[in-house]
ROROTOR-210149 format. One line per 3 residues: number of its first residue (from 1); their letters; for each residue x, y, z of C-alpha. Coordinates in Angstrom, 2 decimals. Layout:
N
NUM> a> X:Y:Z  ...
***
This chain:
827
1> xxx> 172.74:58.25:154.32  173.05:57.19:150.61  169.27:57.35:150.31
4> xxx> 169.33:60.94:151.85  171.92:61.98:149.39  170.00:60.67:146.45
7> xxx> 166.62:62.27:147.88  168.37:65.57:148.00  169.81:65.47:144.37
10> xxx> 166.47:64.60:143.22  164.73:67.63:144.83  167.49:69.79:143.74
13> xxx> 167.01:69.01:140.13  163.26:69.49:140.48  163.76:73.06:141.79
16> xxx> 166.19:74.00:139.02  163.82:72.45:136.09  160.63:74.03:137.95
19> xxx> 162.40:77.59:137.59  163.36:76.88:134.05  160.06:75.97:132.84
22> xxx> 158.25:79.29:134.80  160.87:81.28:132.83  160.32:79.43:129.51
25> xxx> 156.80:79.76:130.00  156.79:83.67:130.20  159.09:84.16:127.62
28> xxx> 156.99:82.10:125.23  153.96:84.09:126.18  155.45:87.57:125.43
31> xxx> 157.03:86.38:122.21  153.69:84.80:121.22  151.99:88.38:121.37
34> xxx> 154.88:90.02:119.54  154.62:87.59:116.68  150.73:87.63:116.67
37> xxx> 150.65:91.65:116.13  153.69:91.28:113.54  151.52:88.68:111.53
40> xxx> 148.52:90.79:111.79  150.50:93.65:110.48  152.02:91.83:107.75
43> xxx> 148.48:90.13:106.72  146.91:93.59:106.71  149.51:95.00:104.55
46> xxx> 149.42:92.03:102.11  145.40:91.88:102.04  145.28:95.74:101.24
49> xxx> 147.88:95.59:98.43  145.92:92.33:96.76  142.46:94.10:97.21
52> xxx> 143.77:97.29:95.72  145.02:95.47:92.60  141.76:93.56:92.30
55> xxx> 140.00:96.75:92.63  142.10:98.52:90.25  141.47:96.01:87.62
58> xxx> 137.95:96.11:87.85  137.75:99.87:87.65  140.19:99.93:84.66
61> xxx> 138.03:97.01:82.94  134.85:99.38:83.59  136.44:102.63:82.65
64> xxx> 137.75:100.86:79.34  134.45:99.45:78.50  133.04:102.80:78.99
67> xxx> 135.63:104.71:76.65  134.56:102.34:73.99  130.72:102.73:74.55
70> xxx> 130.40:104.81:71.42  132.09:102.08:68.98  130.23:99.34:71.13
73> xxx> 126.49:100.62:70.51  127.31:102.17:66.94  130.15:100.53:65.58
76> xxx> 130.01:102.11:62.31  128.74:105.57:63.58  125.05:104.73:63.02
79> xxx> 122.83:104.27:66.17  120.19:101.77:66.14  118.66:101.34:69.82
82> xxx> 117.51:97.38:69.19  120.82:96.61:67.95  122.64:98.76:70.36
85> xxx> 120.52:97.14:73.38  121.92:93.58:71.95  125.19:94.58:71.88
88> xxx> 124.85:96.10:75.70  123.29:92.61:76.53  126.29:90.84:75.31
91> xxx> 128.96:92.97:76.74  127.04:92.67:80.09  126.52:88.90:80.00
94> xxx> 130.55:88.57:79.27  131.40:90.25:82.60  129.23:89.08:85.60
97> xxx> 130.70:92.40:87.63  127.78:94.48:85.96  124.38:94.23:86.57
100> xxx> 123.52:96.74:83.68  125.36:98.83:80.99  123.22:101.94:80.26
103> xxx> 123.48:105.13:77.93  121.95:108.20:78.84  121.29:111.49:76.70
106> xxx> 121.93:115.15:78.35  118.69:115.13:79.97  119.28:112.00:81.86
109> xxx> 116.88:109.71:79.67  117.87:106.16:79.00  118.91:105.95:75.27
112> xxx> 119.73:102.36:75.56  120.46:99.66:78.28  121.28:95.98:78.75
115> xxx> 118.01:95.49:80.88  114.51:96.27:80.32  113.85:97.61:83.97
118> xxx> 116.34:100.50:83.43  114.78:101.49:80.04  111.31:101.16:81.98
121> xxx> 112.15:102.71:85.06  115.14:105.14:84.58  118.29:105.37:86.36
124> xxx> 118.19:106.38:89.99  120.84:109.16:89.84  120.87:112.60:90.92
127> xxx> 120.68:115.09:88.08  123.72:116.98:89.55  125.80:113.64:89.11
130> xxx> 124.84:113.44:85.59  125.39:116.94:85.18  129.06:117.05:86.40
133> xxx> 129.87:113.79:84.83  128.79:115.40:81.49  130.47:118.70:81.87
136> xxx> 134.00:117.46:83.12  136.79:119.57:81.20  138.84:116.52:80.85
139> xxx> 136.65:113.51:80.75  137.37:110.87:83.13  135.59:108.01:85.03
142> xxx> 133.01:109.55:87.59  131.82:106.99:90.42  128.53:107.72:92.07
145> xxx> 127.40:107.31:95.53  125.45:103.91:96.46  122.00:104.38:95.50
148> xxx> 118.92:102.00:95.76  118.33:100.36:92.22  114.41:100.68:91.68
151> xxx> 114.17:97.05:90.40  116.19:95.05:92.30  115.91:96.95:95.71
154> xxx> 119.57:96.49:96.09  122.39:99.11:96.33  124.50:99.79:93.42
157> xxx> 127.36:102.09:92.28  127.22:103.60:88.86  130.74:104.24:86.87
160> xxx> 130.04:107.03:84.29  131.96:108.33:81.42  130.73:110.93:78.81
163> xxx> 131.35:110.20:74.90  129.97:111.52:71.82  128.52:109.77:68.84
166> xxx> 129.75:111.54:66.11  129.15:115.14:66.04  126.42:114.77:68.36
169> xxx> 126.03:116.09:71.76  127.96:114.75:74.85  125.96:111.24:76.09
172> xxx> 126.93:109.26:79.47  127.74:105.92:79.27  127.05:104.03:82.86
175> xxx> 127.89:100.79:84.21  125.82:99.59:87.10  127.94:97.68:89.68
178> xxx> 126.30:96.00:92.67  127.78:96.74:95.92  127.61:93.10:96.58
181> xxx> 129.70:92.67:93.61  132.54:95.00:95.06  132.45:93.71:98.39
184> xxx> 133.20:90.24:96.54  136.11:91.76:94.90  137.15:93.58:98.21
187> xxx> 136.98:90.31:100.35  138.90:88.05:97.70  137.20:85.15:99.02
190> xxx> 140.04:84.89:102.04  138.64:84.04:105.19  140.24:86.45:108.08
193> xxx> 138.28:86.16:111.23  137.09:89.69:112.27  138.37:91.39:108.83
196> xxx> 136.84:94.72:107.96  137.26:96.20:104.38  136.01:99.45:103.31
199> xxx> 135.80:101.40:99.82  135.93:105.06:100.40  135.97:108.29:98.68
202> xxx> 138.89:110.69:99.95  136.37:112.87:101.90  135.41:109.80:103.95
205> xxx> 132.15:108.62:102.46  131.54:105.24:102.66  130.83:103.28:99.28
208> xxx> 131.36:99.61:100.15  132.27:97.64:102.95  132.67:94.07:104.24
211> xxx> 131.15:92.95:106.35  127.99:94.99:105.07  127.16:97.89:106.90
214> xxx> 124.09:100.38:106.83  126.36:103.74:106.51  126.80:103.47:102.72
217> xxx> 126.61:107.03:101.44  127.58:108.58:104.80  130.75:110.03:106.05
220> xxx> 132.60:107.79:108.40  132.92:109.67:111.78  136.99:109.07:112.12
223> xxx> 139.47:110.29:109.41  142.82:108.42:108.12  146.21:110.00:109.35
226> xxx> 148.16:110.65:106.56  150.82:107.83:106.67  148.04:105.23:106.54
229> xxx> 147.76:105.51:102.75  151.41:104.41:102.55  150.32:100.96:102.89
232> xxx> 152.03:100.32:106.15  149.93:98.96:108.90  149.07:101.24:111.70
235> xxx> 147.37:100.86:115.06  144.23:103.20:114.90  140.43:102.82:115.51
238> xxx> 138.66:100.77:113.18  136.91:102.33:110.07  133.27:101.04:110.91
241> xxx> 133.10:100.43:114.57  136.18:102.47:115.82  137.33:99.44:117.94
244> xxx> 141.26:99.25:118.52  142.39:97.74:115.24  145.35:97.26:112.94
247> xxx> 144.71:99.21:109.73  146.47:99.30:106.38  145.08:101.61:103.69
250> xxx> 145.89:101.91:99.77  144.71:104.57:97.23  143.28:103.31:94.28
253> xxx> 144.47:104.11:90.78  141.74:106.60:90.32  142.65:109.43:93.08
256> xxx> 139.30:109.89:94.58  139.05:106.32:95.91  140.94:104.68:98.67
259> xxx> 140.62:101.05:99.99  141.03:100.05:103.88  141.71:96.82:105.23
262> xxx> 141.58:96.28:109.02  141.18:93.48:111.68  140.49:94.44:115.35
265> xxx> 143.34:93.73:117.79  140.91:91.38:119.83  140.72:89.31:116.93
268> xxx> 144.21:89.61:115.96  145.22:88.38:119.52  142.34:85.63:119.71
271> xxx> 144.55:82.91:118.54  147.50:84.14:120.40  145.13:84.36:123.79
274> xxx> 144.26:80.61:123.27  147.93:79.69:122.71  148.59:81.85:125.88
277> xxx> 146.29:79.81:127.80  147.59:76.53:126.43  151.10:77.64:127.01
280> xxx> 150.17:78.48:130.66  148.22:75.15:130.88  151.39:73.15:129.68
283> xxx> 153.58:75.32:131.91  151.64:74.82:135.14  150.93:70.86:134.22
286> xxx> 154.71:70.60:133.84  155.62:72.06:136.87  152.73:69.93:138.51
289> xxx> 154.42:66.84:136.80  157.97:67.88:138.01  156.97:67.94:141.26
292> xxx> 155.03:64.99:141.17  157.90:63.29:139.53  160.07:64.31:142.41
295> xxx> 157.33:63.06:144.89  157.25:59.91:142.81  160.57:58.99:142.77
298> xxx> 160.99:59.93:146.50  158.36:57.33:147.00  159.50:54.76:144.48
301> xxx> 162.63:54.29:146.09  160.76:52.81:148.95  159.00:50.63:146.42
304> xxx> 161.70:49.32:144.20  162.12:46.18:145.99  158.46:45.54:146.28
307> xxx> 157.91:46.20:142.84  160.74:43.75:141.64  158.55:41.19:143.80
310> xxx> 155.56:42.26:142.04  157.18:41.66:138.64  158.13:38.23:139.60
313> xxx> 154.55:37.42:140.61  153.19:38.55:137.43  155.45:36.80:135.15
316> xxx> 154.46:33.67:137.47  150.76:34.43:136.90  151.31:34.89:133.04
319> xxx> 153.01:31.69:132.63  150.12:29.86:134.55  147.49:31.67:132.47
322> xxx> 149.49:30.70:129.14  149.41:27.09:130.36  146.11:26.99:131.23
325> xxx> 144.43:28.13:127.69  142.95:25.55:125.61  144.31:27.45:122.51
328> xxx> 147.88:27.47:121.14  149.76:30.68:121.78  153.15:32.18:120.29
331> xxx> 154.32:35.72:120.53  157.22:37.32:118.56  158.77:40.55:118.75
334> xxx> 159.14:43.15:115.86  162.34:41.30:114.82  160.20:38.12:114.30
337> xxx> 162.11:36.35:117.10  160.13:34.13:119.82  159.31:35.75:123.23
340> xxx> 156.45:33.63:125.01  154.53:30.38:124.02  152.32:27.78:125.72
343> xxx> 152.35:23.93:125.93  149.30:23.77:124.17  151.18:25.25:120.90
346> xxx> 153.80:22.29:121.41  151.15:19.76:121.61  149.58:20.93:117.97
349> xxx> 153.25:21.14:116.63  155.23:18.66:118.49  158.27:18.77:115.77
352> xxx> 158.79:22.26:117.31  159.88:21.21:120.94  163.64:20.55:119.66
355> xxx> 164.00:24.28:118.30  161.81:26.61:120.37  163.15:29.02:122.75
358> xxx> 163.52:32.68:123.59  165.11:34.68:120.64  164.77:31.98:118.13
361> xxx> 163.83:33.25:114.64  160.23:32.38:113.28  161.74:31.24:110.40
364> xxx> 163.22:28.26:112.03  159.91:27.53:113.79  158.21:27.44:110.74
367> xxx> 160.61:25.07:109.23  160.16:22.83:112.17  156.41:22.90:112.04
370> xxx> 156.31:22.36:108.13  157.27:18.61:109.24  153.75:18.39:110.94
373> xxx> 152.19:19.62:107.68  154.02:17.46:105.23  155.78:14.73:107.23
376> xxx> 156.33:12.46:104.17  159.98:12.35:102.63  158.95:12.99:99.20
379> xxx> 157.02:16.13:100.24  160.18:18.63:100.31  158.62:20.78:97.61
382> xxx> 155.48:20.91:99.53  157.07:21.66:102.72  159.36:24.56:101.09
385> xxx> 156.42:26.13:99.74  154.22:26.02:102.93  157.34:27.65:104.76
388> xxx> 157.38:30.52:102.59  153.39:30.89:102.54  153.42:30.79:106.25
391> xxx> 156.45:33.29:106.75  154.23:35.71:104.42  151.22:35.22:106.45
394> xxx> 153.20:36.04:109.51  154.74:39.18:108.38  151.30:40.56:107.32
397> xxx> 150.19:40.19:111.13  146.64:40.68:110.41  145.09:37.55:109.00
400> xxx> 143.24:34.49:109.75  143.36:31.28:108.07  143.09:27.45:108.30
403> xxx> 145.95:24.82:108.29  145.27:21.17:107.70  147.40:19.02:109.64
406> xxx> 148.73:15.58:108.66  146.62:13.64:111.16  143.51:15.18:109.74
409> xxx> 142.84:17.76:112.25  142.47:21.37:111.08  144.00:24.31:113.07
412> xxx> 142.12:27.87:112.83  144.84:30.71:113.26  144.46:34.10:113.89
415> xxx> 147.27:36.42:113.90  147.46:40.19:115.20  150.19:43.09:115.32
418> xxx> 151.16:43.99:118.77  151.54:47.86:119.75  155.36:47.39:119.62
421> xxx> 155.28:45.74:116.24  155.62:42.01:117.12  153.04:39.41:116.28
424> xxx> 150.53:37.34:118.49  149.39:34.25:116.90  146.45:32.08:118.49
427> xxx> 145.76:28.76:117.19  142.49:26.61:117.75  141.89:23.31:116.85
430> xxx> 138.36:23.06:114.80  136.86:19.81:113.26  136.00:19.65:109.71
433> xxx> 132.26:19.65:110.93  132.92:23.03:112.31  134.27:24.08:108.92
436> xxx> 131.38:22.92:106.99  129.05:24.78:109.52  131.04:27.93:108.68
439> xxx> 130.50:27.22:104.78  127.06:26.51:105.39  126.45:29.84:107.11
442> xxx> 128.64:31.48:104.07  126.01:30.04:101.78  122.98:30.98:103.84
445> xxx> 124.29:34.73:103.73  124.75:34.11:99.98  121.07:32.67:99.40
448> xxx> 119.80:35.79:101.62  121.71:37.97:99.43  120.25:36.36:96.24
451> xxx> 116.96:36.93:97.96  117.24:40.27:98.06  118.47:40.60:94.68
454> xxx> 115.38:38.60:93.37  113.01:40.76:95.58  114.64:43.91:93.66
457> xxx> 114.22:42.34:90.20  110.62:41.15:91.07  109.97:44.77:92.00
460> xxx> 111.04:46.01:88.80  109.10:43.65:86.67  105.84:44.35:88.45
463> xxx> 106.23:47.97:88.93  106.78:48.07:84.73  103.57:46.95:83.75
466> xxx> 101.77:48.28:87.02  103.24:51.87:85.94  101.09:51.34:82.77
469> xxx> 97.58:49.90:84.45  97.66:53.02:87.17  99.11:55.52:84.58
472> xxx> 96.40:54.48:82.06  93.88:54.44:85.04  94.73:58.06:86.04
475> xxx> 94.50:59.28:82.62  90.91:57.32:82.05  89.66:59.21:85.28
478> xxx> 90.08:62.49:83.50  87.59:61.56:80.51  84.02:61.62:80.63
481> xxx> 82.87:58.54:82.20  79.47:57.54:83.54  78.98:56.55:87.04
484> xxx> 78.98:52.79:86.58  82.21:53.27:84.70  83.91:55.67:87.22
487> xxx> 82.91:53.06:89.95  85.06:50.31:87.82  87.72:52.69:87.12
490> xxx> 88.25:53.74:90.96  88.07:49.76:91.75  91.08:49.38:89.31
493> xxx> 92.76:51.90:90.90  92.30:50.64:94.40  93.01:47.41:93.45
496> xxx> 96.64:48.60:91.81  97.45:50.97:95.02  96.70:47.75:97.12
499> xxx> 99.19:45.92:95.13  101.73:48.75:94.88  101.54:48.82:98.78
502> xxx> 102.23:45.21:99.14  105.20:45.44:96.67  106.59:48.69:98.84
505> xxx> 106.05:46.56:102.12  107.92:43.50:101.13  110.75:45.81:99.71
508> xxx> 110.73:47.69:102.93  111.05:44.43:105.00  113.72:43.00:102.82
511> xxx> 115.89:46.35:103.32  115.42:46.12:107.13  116.29:42.48:107.33
514> xxx> 119.42:43.20:105.17  120.67:46.16:106.97  120.26:48.24:103.79
517> xxx> 117.17:50.86:105.00  119.09:54.14:105.69  117.31:56.83:108.01
520> xxx> 117.37:60.30:106.76  117.53:62.77:109.94  116.01:66.01:109.69
523> xxx> 113.94:68.38:111.85  110.16:67.80:111.93  107.17:69.04:113.96
526> xxx> 105.53:65.60:115.81  102.25:67.38:116.48  101.94:68.25:112.76
529> xxx> 102.96:64.41:111.82  100.37:62.97:114.12  97.67:65.20:113.18
532> xxx> 98.59:64.49:109.28  98.39:60.70:109.63  95.32:60.96:111.89
535> xxx> 93.59:63.04:109.20  94.50:60.53:106.64  92.31:57.55:108.19
538> xxx> 89.75:59.67:110.23  87.50:59.71:107.37  87.36:56.05:107.54
541> xxx> 86.93:56.12:111.33  84.11:58.46:111.06  82.38:56.24:108.03
544> xxx> 82.43:53.47:110.58  80.81:55.57:113.19  83.72:55.47:115.48
547> xxx> 84.85:58.09:117.96  88.34:59.15:116.92  90.64:61.19:119.48
550> xxx> 94.12:62.52:119.16  95.53:63.89:122.56  98.97:65.64:123.20
553> xxx> 100.75:66.22:126.41  101.23:69.93:127.21  104.74:71.34:126.35
556> xxx> 105.35:68.78:123.59  108.41:70.02:121.77  107.49:72.01:118.54
559> xxx> 110.83:70.36:116.72  112.67:66.94:116.83  115.53:65.27:114.98
562> xxx> 114.64:62.05:113.34  113.44:60.34:109.97  110.08:61.86:109.82
565> xxx> 109.28:59.44:106.67  109.76:56.38:108.68  107.94:57.65:111.79
568> xxx> 105.03:58.34:109.49  105.38:54.74:108.08  105.12:53.34:111.74
571> xxx> 102.03:55.74:112.86  100.22:55.12:109.84  100.20:51.28:110.18
574> xxx> 99.48:51.38:114.13  96.67:53.93:113.53  95.48:52.20:110.42
577> xxx> 95.42:48.78:112.19  93.56:50.30:115.09  90.74:51.66:112.46
580> xxx> 90.72:48.63:110.47  90.02:46.32:113.47  87.37:48.35:115.27
583> xxx> 84.15:47.87:114.43  82.29:49.98:117.15  83.77:51.93:120.05
586> xxx> 86.69:54.43:119.75  90.28:54.78:118.58  92.61:57.15:120.83
589> xxx> 95.75:58.24:120.00  97.78:59.85:122.89  101.11:61.66:122.50
592> xxx> 103.44:62.01:125.25  107.25:62.97:125.88  109.95:63.31:128.92
595> xxx> 113.22:64.86:128.65  116.20:62.27:129.10  118.96:64.68:129.32
598> xxx> 121.56:66.12:127.11  118.75:68.12:125.01  117.10:64.78:124.29
601> xxx> 113.09:63.57:124.14  111.78:60.28:124.73  108.83:60.50:122.40
604> xxx> 106.04:58.02:123.47  102.66:57.51:121.19  99.95:54.89:122.39
607> xxx> 97.32:54.07:120.13  94.33:52.36:121.83  91.05:50.81:120.37
610> xxx> 88.22:48.93:121.39  88.57:46.48:118.61  88.85:42.71:118.30
613> xxx> 91.88:42.35:120.21  94.61:39.66:120.27  94.80:36.49:121.74
616> xxx> 97.66:36.04:124.06  98.93:32.71:122.29  99.63:34.94:119.30
619> xxx> 101.70:37.64:120.95  105.07:35.72:120.76  104.61:35.79:116.79
622> xxx> 102.77:39.25:116.38  105.72:40.92:115.00  106.94:38.25:112.57
625> xxx> 106.67:38.77:108.68  103.33:37.36:107.22  101.77:36.61:110.60
628> xxx> 98.45:37.94:111.88  96.49:36.72:115.07  94.66:34.10:113.09
631> xxx> 93.83:32.80:109.55  90.57:34.14:109.65  91.69:38.08:110.04
634> xxx> 93.45:38.13:106.62  89.92:36.99:105.11  87.56:39.18:106.78
637> xxx> 90.05:42.42:107.04  92.52:41.56:104.34  96.28:42.72:104.73
640> xxx> 99.74:40.73:104.49  100.78:40.77:107.87  103.77:42.79:107.16
643> xxx> 103.03:45.79:108.76  103.77:45.04:112.36  106.71:43.39:111.42
646> xxx> 108.09:46.56:109.41  106.94:48.77:112.40  109.32:46.40:114.75
649> xxx> 112.17:46.72:112.02  111.95:50.38:111.66  111.92:50.94:115.57
652> xxx> 114.80:48.77:115.99  116.84:50.93:113.45  115.88:54.38:115.04
655> xxx> 116.66:52.64:118.52  113.01:52.51:119.54  110.87:49.94:121.08
658> xxx> 107.19:49.03:120.60  104.92:47.06:122.91  101.42:45.84:123.13
661> xxx> 98.66:45.48:125.76  95.40:43.41:124.69  92.55:41.32:125.39
664> xxx> 90.35:39.59:123.32  87.12:41.33:122.86  88.23:44.41:124.27
667> xxx> 90.58:46.03:121.99  94.47:46.67:121.91  97.02:49.32:122.83
670> xxx> 100.04:49.62:121.07  103.04:51.71:122.46  105.97:53.05:120.83
673> xxx> 108.97:54.95:122.30  111.84:56.59:120.15  114.58:58.81:121.78
676> xxx> 114.96:61.82:119.52  117.24:64.89:119.78  115.42:68.39:120.15
679> xxx> 115.59:70.60:117.04  116.98:74.00:116.93  114.66:75.44:113.97
682> xxx> 111.48:77.83:114.84  109.47:76.89:111.87  109.38:73.54:109.97
685> xxx> 108.17:73.28:106.45  105.51:70.63:105.80  106.32:67.78:103.85
688> xxx> 104.01:68.50:100.99  105.16:72.26:100.78  108.69:71.78:100.88
691> xxx> 108.95:72.44:97.25  106.35:74.01:94.99  107.55:74.06:91.11
694> xxx> 107.64:77.56:89.56  104.52:77.87:87.49  106.52:79.95:84.94
697> xxx> 108.09:76.82:83.85  105.33:74.47:83.29  103.03:74.56:79.96
700> xxx> 106.14:74.76:77.59  109.01:72.75:78.20  110.21:70.49:75.30
703> xxx> 110.82:67.14:76.99  112.85:64.11:75.52  111.43:60.55:76.91
706> xxx> 113.59:57.92:76.74  111.38:54.65:77.37  111.49:51.16:75.29
709> xxx> 107.93:50.16:76.67  105.05:50.99:74.54  102.71:51.06:77.15
712> xxx> 104.81:53.01:79.49  105.56:55.74:76.37  101.79:56.12:75.88
715> xxx> 101.32:56.90:79.71  104.29:59.36:80.15  103.35:61.33:77.20
718> xxx> 99.82:61.64:78.05  101.03:62.54:81.50  103.39:65.20:80.10
721> xxx> 100.66:66.50:78.01  98.48:66.91:80.69  101.07:69.02:82.29
724> xxx> 101.42:71.39:79.28  104.77:69.96:77.95  105.27:68.55:74.38
727> xxx> 107.53:65.37:74.21  109.54:63.25:71.63  110.29:59.47:72.13
730> xxx> 113.79:58.00:72.11  113.72:54.05:72.27  117.50:53.26:73.63
733> xxx> 120.35:55.21:74.54  121.74:55.56:71.31  118.70:57.34:70.18
736> xxx> 118.89:59.60:73.29  122.31:60.92:72.35  121.54:61.45:68.72
739> xxx> 118.21:63.45:69.68  119.80:65.80:72.30  122.71:66.48:69.83
742> xxx> 120.27:67.19:66.99  117.73:69.11:68.80  117.37:71.52:71.88
745> xxx> 115.48:69.92:74.65  114.76:71.34:78.17  114.80:68.05:80.22
748> xxx> 115.36:64.24:79.47  113.40:61.69:81.17  115.58:58.66:81.18
751> xxx> 114.48:54.95:81.44  117.35:52.90:83.11  116.93:49.53:81.45
754> xxx> 116.84:49.91:77.80  118.27:47.77:75.15  121.72:48.62:73.18
757> xxx> 122.85:51.34:75.45  121.02:51.78:78.97  119.81:54.87:80.77
760> xxx> 123.02:54.91:83.24  125.49:54.94:80.13  123.33:57.31:78.24
763> xxx> 123.58:59.97:81.15  127.33:59.43:81.53  127.65:59.98:77.65
766> xxx> 125.43:62.85:77.85  127.54:64.81:80.72  130.62:64.01:78.83
769> xxx> 129.65:66.14:75.72  130.97:69.66:75.02  128.91:72.80:75.26
772> xxx> 125.32:73.41:76.88  124.03:70.06:75.84  126.01:68.37:78.63
775> xxx> 123.94:70.27:81.23  120.45:69.25:80.12  118.66:68.09:83.45
778> xxx> 118.29:64.52:83.57  115.36:62.44:85.75  115.33:59.00:86.08
781> xxx> 112.03:57.13:85.38  112.53:53.67:86.71  111.01:50.61:88.58
784> xxx> 114.47:50.22:90.61  113.46:51.66:93.88  116.40:50.42:96.12
787> xxx> 118.19:53.39:98.17  121.48:52.03:96.53  119.80:52.40:92.94
790> xxx> 119.10:55.93:93.57  122.58:56.73:94.51  123.78:55.27:91.37
793> xxx> 121.79:57.37:89.14  122.94:60.52:90.90  126.54:59.53:90.70
796> xxx> 126.19:59.06:86.88  125.08:62.59:86.56  121.28:62.43:86.76
799> xxx> 119.49:65.39:88.82  116.63:63.31:90.29  114.50:59.96:90.43
802> xxx> 110.91:59.26:90.07  109.78:55.67:90.73  107.44:53.64:88.99
805> xxx> 104.26:53.65:88.83  104.42:57.33:87.91  102.25:60.04:90.23
808> xxx> 101.97:62.84:88.12  102.17:64.99:91.20  105.49:63.75:91.90
811> xxx> 106.53:63.92:88.15  105.56:67.57:88.18  107.44:68.48:91.37
814> xxx> 110.43:66.76:89.98  110.43:68.46:86.42  109.65:72.04:88.11
817> xxx> 112.64:71.30:90.73  115.49:70.25:88.39  114.33:73.06:85.97
820> xxx> 114.39:75.43:88.60  117.66:74.40:89.87  119.40:74.63:86.36
823> xxx> 117.95:78.29:86.15  119.31:79.17:89.71  122.69:77.92:88.36
826> xx> 122.94:80.04:85.41  122.74:83.13:87.42
***
């Protein structure tokens, strides 16, 4: 009977809570809609008021400038066109609102302008506008309809005001303001989803709008009701699309212009609809939870006794598990009081047996443990110091440390915080030999880091003289040489490039092994990538009389996302090896793919040749560094044995695989598989055409070259001369700073390792200067090629990085790129 009454009470409470939840859900939905509409109305009123103030400030500024046009172009009453145009240009540069400032005579002819285009092409204004503006009885600011500028093919609005120069005829001062500038002023850089802003005449002619609209200059189909101009938000059709909207309008300071700001009701209620769905979902979920809770409570009554039994069993299992652990275990609560421990813990610290118990403070445990750490009577100070250190470690609750016991054993302790703020400690008895092993591992890791640093340093030291060799070789090839001399020069270039390729391979392998190689993911065309790699080795294949074929599975995706450069490196190694180790027969490249779901593709490339093949005994070490199938291969075909090791490392980094099928004397087939994301772009720009420098910048730049090596000075200056640039030299960072402040340079080419003041410090010092000198483009020229090196240069304020040995084409692209970026930033 008691259980029945309890069940009835449970379901009565559930019913009341369900009714209350449903009522609260309905009220929240209705209240939310009213709040969303009210907030949208208030937001439109505030936005319209702010936009009106911004527009009025702009128009007043234009009007004041045009009123003072006579004094601006002829400050002493004497008009001289060249001087007037300089003043107009200065005024136009002071305010980016204007694209042009123009003075017209009564016939509409340009008397003076801030831009050459207006003086040459004229102003595309209707004659009636010019005449009406000149013949005003009371001169005021006249505003044109949007017109198309001949020079820029962009719509603009002209603000006009008549004035006189002395006793001369009336002239017309014009300020050309792009419609895009007006829309920027109207939008106020405020992000409001669905916002529509219009600038109109009182007759409804549309002058500007946000978002842009192709009805500029036309009359809007709907008219504003009279109360709208008070700034109060009204529920009326939108000005651009006629959709039901919340619209607020404000008249501008100049009575012929007005501004409206509106938001479609659908956009205003979008957040509310989402919140409504969430409230409904929560309400339904809560009701479901209440019903489920009632059912669970009903059901739980029958399971209560069984649960108590299960709890006792679980505690017994946990106790047995703790007892079977080979490690010591101690658990404390958030108040640092003991909750649980095991027998192994007491074996490690036998002096704790007398004090341990549930609820005992950890300080008491630490004091008892100190006797195990320092048992001698004269070690009191050592015990007290250890107790304080142990308490600090325990309170941190996130540490790993070792304790040396008096018997010579070493305890490795790991402590972590529990979710409720307690601390769990796990203690393992380790030998001194294991500790030495850990130290040896740390030493090996330090040695590996030292190796990476050594490789980076050696790369720098080799690249610096190699820059002189290859640079002078490149310049020498541009001179008049006999065929014999040209052959010698080509041999030098081939040997230098081979040395550079070996250095790059060693660095790439070092980066892969150290985990410092980062993938650069971007969209690329897989067919174009394979075609370009194949084209680069096809000539060598044809010279050897080989049949060279590339085949593609139909439907190959046009765009994939991955590291195109590293994929190119893998393919170039595999296809190049196939051609190198094949004396007769053919080389075939087969490109396939298959969908693996979630818009991802498994790209598979097989490179098959009829070459020398590989002995099965060599396969286990085939992808190891500095390994080839046998020692005779390097003598006959050349190579460092790094290519396949790099391929394996790069594919591992990309999550791909590489495999080989081979038979001695019959050839080999290397297969790679990489899972890639499908791309979205419809067109991919080729790697070589991603940037084409602006030719208008070449042939006249004045460049400061910061370089302390005399041979590199000669090479760099000669390359710049070939590109048509003039150059000055600086031998250290102090000289760089002095020269950029004393003279005007278009660019600085900055070596990094220089005496007295290095390139990084010099770049930071330039960026800290005042005035335009601080913005001069800086390109790092260095033999340091690590990824982290490039990031360091950019963080120091440099704009780009060109590695040594310097490729003149790469240098030209880098110079054009940074100068073009600076030019764009000035507009």
